[in-house]
C-alpha positions in Angstrom: -110.9 151.0 -44.3 -114.6 150.4 -44.6 -115.7 148.9 -47.9 -119.4 149.1 -47.4 -122.2 150.0 -45.0 -125.3 147.9 -45.1 -128.4 149.1 -43.3 -130.5 146.4 -41.8 -134.1 146.3 -43.0 -135.6 144.6 -39.9 -134.6 143.6 -36.5 -134.9 139.8 -37.2 -132.1 137.7 -38.3 -131.2 138.2 -42.0 -128.6 137.3 -44.5 -126.6 140.1 -46.3 -123.9 140.0 -48.9 -121.3 142.3 -50.3 -119.2 141.7 -53.5 -115.8 143.4 -53.4 -115.3 144.7 -57.0 -111.8 145.2 -58.4 -109.9 143.0 -56.0 -106.2 143.9 -55.7 -103.6 141.2 -55.7 -102.1 140.0 -52.4 -103.4 139.4 -48.9 -106.8 140.8 -48.1 -108.1 140.9 -44.6 -111.9 141.2 -43.9 -114.0 141.6 -40.8 -117.4 142.9 -40.1 -118.2 145.6 -37.6 -121.8 145.3 -36.3 -123.2 148.5 -34.8 -126.4 148.3 -32.8 -129.0 151.0 -32.6 -127.6 152.1 -29.2 -124.1 152.6 -30.7 -122.5 149.5 -29.2 -120.5 147.4 -31.6 -118.7 144.1 -32.0 -116.3 142.8 -34.6 -116.4 139.5 -36.3 -113.3 137.3 -36.6 -110.8 138.4 -39.3 -110.7 136.3 -42.4 -107.7 136.2 -44.7 -108.1 136.0 -48.5 -105.0 135.6 -50.6 -105.7 136.8 -54.1 -103.1 135.8 -56.7 -103.4 138.4 -59.5 -105.0 136.8 -62.5 -105.8 133.5 -61.0 -109.5 132.6 -61.3 -110.4 136.2 -62.0 -111.8 135.3 -65.5 -112.4 132.4 -67.8 -112.5 131.9 -71.6 -114.5 129.1 -73.1 -114.7 127.0 -75.1 -111.1 126.7 -76.1 -110.6 125.6 -78.8 -113.5 127.7 -80.0 -115.8 127.3 -83.0 -118.2 130.1 -83.8 -118.0 132.0 -80.5 -115.9 132.6 -77.4 -117.4 133.4 -74.0 -115.3 135.6 -71.7 -116.5 135.6 -68.1 -115.1 138.0 -65.6 -117.6 138.2 -62.8 -115.3 140.0 -60.3 -114.5 142.9 -62.7 -116.6 146.0 -62.9 -118.6 146.1 -66.1 -117.7 148.9 -68.5 -114.2 149.0 -67.2 -112.8 145.9 -68.7 -111.4 145.9 -72.3 -111.2 142.7 -74.4 -108.8 142.7 -77.4 -108.1 139.9 -79.8 -104.9 139.7 -81.8 -103.8 137.4 -84.7 -100.4 135.6 -84.4 -98.6 138.5 -86.1 -99.8 140.9 -83.4 -102.4 142.8 -85.4 -105.5 143.7 -83.4 -108.7 142.4 -84.9 -111.1 143.1 -82.1 -111.5 145.6 -79.3 -114.6 145.9 -77.1 -115.6 146.9 -73.6 -117.3 144.3 -71.4 -120.9 145.4 -70.8 -121.7 142.5 -68.5 -120.0 139.8 -66.4 -120.0 137.5 -69.4 -119.4 138.6 -73.1 -119.8 136.5 -76.1 -117.5 137.1 -79.1 -118.5 135.9 -82.5 -115.6 134.1 -84.0 -117.4 132.6 -87.0 -115.9 135.1 -89.4 -112.3 134.7 -88.2 -110.1 132.2 -90.0 -109.1 129.1 -88.1 -105.8 129.5 -86.2 -104.1 130.7 -83.0 -105.0 134.0 -81.5 -104.1 136.0 -78.4 -106.9 137.4 -76.2 -106.0 140.3 -74.0 -108.1 141.3 -71.0 -107.3 144.7 -69.5 -108.9 145.9 -66.2 -107.3 148.9 -64.6 -103.7 147.8 -63.9 -104.4 144.1 -64.4 -103.6 142.7 -67.8 -104.1 139.0 -68.7 -103.1 137.3 -71.9 -104.6 134.0 -73.1 -104.0 131.9 -76.1 -107.2 131.0 -78.0 -107.5 128.5 -80.7 -110.2 128.9 -83.3 -111.3 125.9 -85.3 -114.2 125.6 -87.7 
């Protein structure tokens, strides 16, 4: 299944990149099909990527947190990832959509204590314990 088509901009050697957004969990196989102007094509070698769902897909720092928490999710599409913060009793105190690959959450007005941060992206849900100290 083609993920992208990248048109060359010149006939000289160049470097191109493609970022696969919304990676599913499991084994992912990648290869490049290079098509010349005359229609001839060659394939690159196949590369295997094993993506364990939720591992290294995002990070939360600093933890313990003081006046802010940074949530970084560079491989998730912006606008499609929901951040929610819950107190220990389960009451939701924050809900916001990520608008960029990194979001800063102001925690200065939250009491010190243990919280649960939920990151929801399509079918992937990640929960992380966050400690706020002042």
